[in-house]
VEXDREN-2710 file (C-alpha; in Angstrom, 1 decimal):
% VEXDREN-2710
k/r/px/py/pz
1/MET/90.0/83.7/87.6
2/GLU/90.7/80.3/86.1
3/ARG/93.3/81.7/83.7
4/LYS/95.2/83.6/86.5
5/VAL/98.0/82.3/88.6
6/VAL/96.6/82.5/92.1
7/ILE/99.3/83.6/94.5
8/PHE/99.1/83.0/98.3
9/MET/101.5/85.5/99.8
10/HIS/102.1/83.7/103.2
11/ILE/103.0/86.1/105.9
12/PRO/104.6/84.2/108.8
13/LYS/102.4/83.5/111.9
14/THR/99.2/84.7/110.4
15/GLY/97.4/81.3/110.3
16/GLY/99.0/80.7/106.9
17/THR/100.1/77.0/107.3
18/THR/96.5/76.1/108.1
19/LEU/95.2/78.2/105.2
20/ASN/97.9/76.7/102.7
21/ASN/96.7/73.2/103.5
22/ILE/93.2/74.2/102.4
23/PHE/94.6/76.1/99.3
24/LYS/96.7/73.1/98.1
25/ARG/93.7/70.8/97.8
26/SER/92.4/72.6/94.8
27/TYR/95.4/71.8/92.7
28/SER/97.4/68.8/91.5
29/LYS/101.2/68.6/92.2
30/ASN/102.2/69.9/88.8
31/GLU/99.9/72.9/89.0
32/ILE/101.4/74.5/92.1
33/TYR/104.6/75.8/93.5
34/ASP/104.3/75.3/97.2
35/HIS/106.8/77.1/99.4
36/ILE/109.7/76.7/97.0
37/PRO/112.5/79.2/97.5
38/LEU/112.3/82.1/95.0
39/GLU/115.6/81.3/93.1
40/GLU/114.7/77.7/92.7
41/MET/111.2/78.4/91.6
42/ASN/112.4/81.0/89.0
43/LYS/114.9/78.4/87.7
44/GLN/112.3/75.7/87.5
45/PHE/109.8/77.8/85.7
46/SER/112.2/79.4/83.3
47/GLN/113.4/75.9/82.1
48/LEU/109.8/74.7/81.3
49/LYS/108.6/74.5/77.8
50/GLU/106.0/77.2/76.9
51/GLU/103.3/74.6/76.8
52/ASP/104.2/73.3/80.2
53/LYS/104.3/76.8/81.7
54/LYS/100.5/76.9/81.0
55/THR/99.8/74.2/83.6
56/LEU/100.9/76.4/86.5
57/LYS/97.8/77.7/88.4
58/ALA/99.0/78.5/91.9
59/VAL/101.9/79.7/94.0
60/SER/102.3/79.8/97.8
61/GLY/105.1/80.8/100.0
62/HIS/106.7/83.4/102.2
63/HIS/107.3/85.6/99.1
64/PHE/107.2/89.3/98.8
65/TYR/104.8/91.2/96.5
66/GLY/106.2/91.3/93.0
67/ILE/106.7/87.6/92.6
68/HIS/104.1/87.6/89.8
69/GLU/106.7/89.1/87.5
70/ILE/108.5/85.7/87.2
71/PHE/105.4/84.2/85.4
72/SER/104.4/86.7/82.7
73/LYS/100.8/85.5/83.2
74/PRO/97.7/87.2/84.7
75/TYR/97.6/86.9/88.4
76/ALA/95.5/87.2/91.6
77/TYR/97.1/87.6/95.0
78/PHE/95.6/86.8/98.4
79/SER/97.0/86.9/101.9
80/MET/96.2/87.2/105.6
81/MET/97.2/89.8/108.1
82/ARG/97.3/89.6/112.0
83/HIS/97.4/92.2/114.7
84/PRO/101.1/93.1/114.8
85/ILE/101.5/92.7/118.6
86/GLU/100.0/89.2/118.5
87/ARG/102.0/88.3/115.5
88/VAL/105.4/89.4/117.0
89/VAL/104.7/87.6/120.3
90/SER/103.9/84.4/118.4
91/LEU/106.9/84.8/116.2
92/TYR/109.3/85.1/119.1
93/TYR/108.0/82.0/121.0
94/PHE/107.7/80.0/117.8
95/LEU/111.2/80.7/116.4
96/LYS/112.9/80.3/119.8
97/SER/112.3/76.5/119.5
98/TYR/112.3/76.2/115.7
99/PRO/115.0/73.6/114.7
100/GLY/118.2/74.8/113.0
101/TYR/119.3/78.4/112.5
102/TYR/116.7/80.2/114.6
103/GLU/116.9/77.8/117.6
104/GLU/120.7/78.1/117.6
105/LYS/120.7/81.9/117.4
106/MET/117.8/82.5/119.8
107/LYS/118.3/79.8/122.4
108/HIS/119.3/82.4/125.0
109/MET/118.0/85.5/123.3
110/SER/115.7/87.8/125.3
111/PHE/112.5/89.0/123.8
112/ASP/113.8/92.5/124.0
113/ASP/116.9/91.6/122.0
114/TYR/114.9/89.5/119.5
115/ILE/112.9/92.6/118.4
116/ASP/116.2/94.4/117.6
117/TRP/117.7/91.3/115.8
118/ASP/114.9/90.0/113.6
119/PRO/113.7/92.1/110.5
120/GLN/110.4/90.2/110.7
121/ALA/109.7/91.7/114.0
122/LYS/109.8/95.2/112.6
123/ASN/107.0/96.1/110.2
124/GLY/107.3/92.6/108.7
125/GLN/103.8/92.6/107.2
126/THR/104.3/96.0/105.5
127/GLN/107.7/94.7/104.2
128/GLN/106.2/91.8/102.4
129/ILE/103.3/93.8/100.9
130/CYS/105.6/96.7/99.8
131/GLY/107.7/94.1/98.0
132/GLY/110.8/94.3/100.2
133/GLU/111.6/97.9/99.2
134/SER/114.1/99.7/101.4
135/GLN/111.7/102.7/101.8
136/LEU/108.7/101.3/103.5
137/SER/105.4/103.2/103.5
138/VAL/101.8/102.4/104.2
139/GLU/100.8/104.3/101.0
140/LYS/103.0/102.0/98.9
141/ALA/101.6/99.0/100.7
142/LYS/98.0/100.2/100.1
143/GLU/98.8/100.7/96.4
144/ASN/100.0/97.1/96.2
145/LEU/97.0/95.8/98.1
146/MET/94.9/97.0/95.1
147/GLU/96.3/94.0/93.3
148/PHE/95.0/91.6/96.0
149/GLU/91.6/89.8/95.5
150/LEU/91.4/89.5/99.3
151/VAL/93.4/90.0/102.5
152/GLY/91.8/88.1/105.3
153/ILE/92.2/88.7/109.1
154/THR/93.8/86.1/111.3
155/GLU/91.5/87.1/114.2
156/MET/88.5/86.5/111.8
157/PHE/89.9/83.3/110.3
158/ASN/86.5/81.5/109.7
159/GLU/85.0/84.6/108.0
160/SER/88.2/85.0/105.9
161/LEU/88.0/81.4/104.9
162/LEU/84.3/81.7/103.7
163/LEU/85.2/84.8/101.6
164/LEU/88.1/83.1/100.0
165/LYS/86.0/80.0/99.3
166/LYS/83.5/82.2/97.5
167/LYS/86.2/84.3/95.7
168/PHE/88.3/81.3/94.4
169/LYS/85.5/78.7/94.2
170/TRP/87.2/76.3/96.7
171/GLY/85.6/73.0/97.6
172/ASN/86.2/71.5/101.0
173/ILE/87.4/74.1/103.5
174/GLU/87.4/71.9/106.6
175/TYR/90.6/72.4/108.6
176/LYS/92.7/71.4/111.6
177/LYS/94.8/74.3/113.0
178/MET/98.5/73.8/112.0
179/ASN/101.8/75.3/113.3
180/VAL/100.2/76.7/116.4
181/THR/102.7/78.3/118.9
182/ARG/101.5/76.5/122.0
183/SER/104.3/77.7/124.4
184/ARG/103.6/81.4/124.0
185/PRO/102.0/83.4/126.9
186/SER/98.8/85.5/126.5
187/LEU/99.3/89.2/125.9
188/ASN/98.5/90.2/129.5
189/GLU/101.4/88.1/130.5
190/VAL/103.9/89.9/128.3
191/PRO/105.7/92.8/130.1
192/ILE/104.3/96.1/129.1
193/GLU/107.7/97.5/128.1
194/ILE/107.9/94.6/125.5
195/ILE/104.5/95.5/124.2
196/LYS/105.5/99.2/123.9
197/LYS/108.7/98.2/122.1
198/ILE/106.7/96.1/119.6
199/GLU/104.3/99.0/119.0
200/LYS/107.2/101.4/118.4
201/HIS/108.8/99.0/115.9
202/ASN/105.6/98.1/114.1
203/ALA/103.8/101.5/113.7
204/LEU/103.5/100.9/110.0
205/ASP/102.1/97.4/110.5
206/ILE/99.6/98.6/113.0
207/GLU/98.3/101.3/110.7
208/LEU/98.2/98.9/107.7
209/PHE/96.4/96.2/109.8
210/GLU/93.6/98.6/110.8
211/TYR/93.2/99.7/107.3
212/THR/93.1/96.1/106.0
213/LYS/90.8/95.0/108.7
214/SER/88.4/97.9/107.9
215/ASN/88.3/96.9/104.2
216/PHE/87.8/93.2/105.1
217/ILE/84.8/94.0/107.3
218/LYS/83.4/96.0/104.4
219/GLN/83.9/93.2/102.0
220/LEU/82.3/90.8/104.5
221/LYS/79.2/93.0/104.9
222/GLU/78.9/93.2/101.1
223/SER/79.2/89.5/100.5
END
């Protein structure tokens, strides 16, 4: 594992900001690319001397599966998944007040319109795991998940963290929750027609989440 580039594929609103703060502690600044845009990261890495390329040990960001191809080194992915309905509700209320582009676009946008507008709200987790392919499929996502050392579950964050610590030999895993969407309502306060629309547009994510959760529980029992 020490020779591999460890890649944290951060899916938005899955507890990833909290997890990334823990992840970064294991590396010095020159050993990790932390949430650097893909093109910039590719450019930086390609300009390094071959000897300097060997110092890279970790990558984290909102990247899609396939980013390992940049580095031409052995790799190990990990990620987190969250129940799609909870995730989309959290996304909407988080982005609605996120400074800049989203706040400007979404200031007066209804939840119903948001689901139609934002690609992240429609099978966004499957999109990232499939590698951004135009033809999404749970089978393709499952195939790519074979390359992941672990995919944790947001609703089982502490259990996920303990398995990740064991898998990657992390030290201190104490944490304070980061980037929490405080203004969001609970699910029973969300109109049923919105819940149904989220379900309709996230059928692949729901299937993939249940598959991943089942695998995670199996790993937990075996650990």
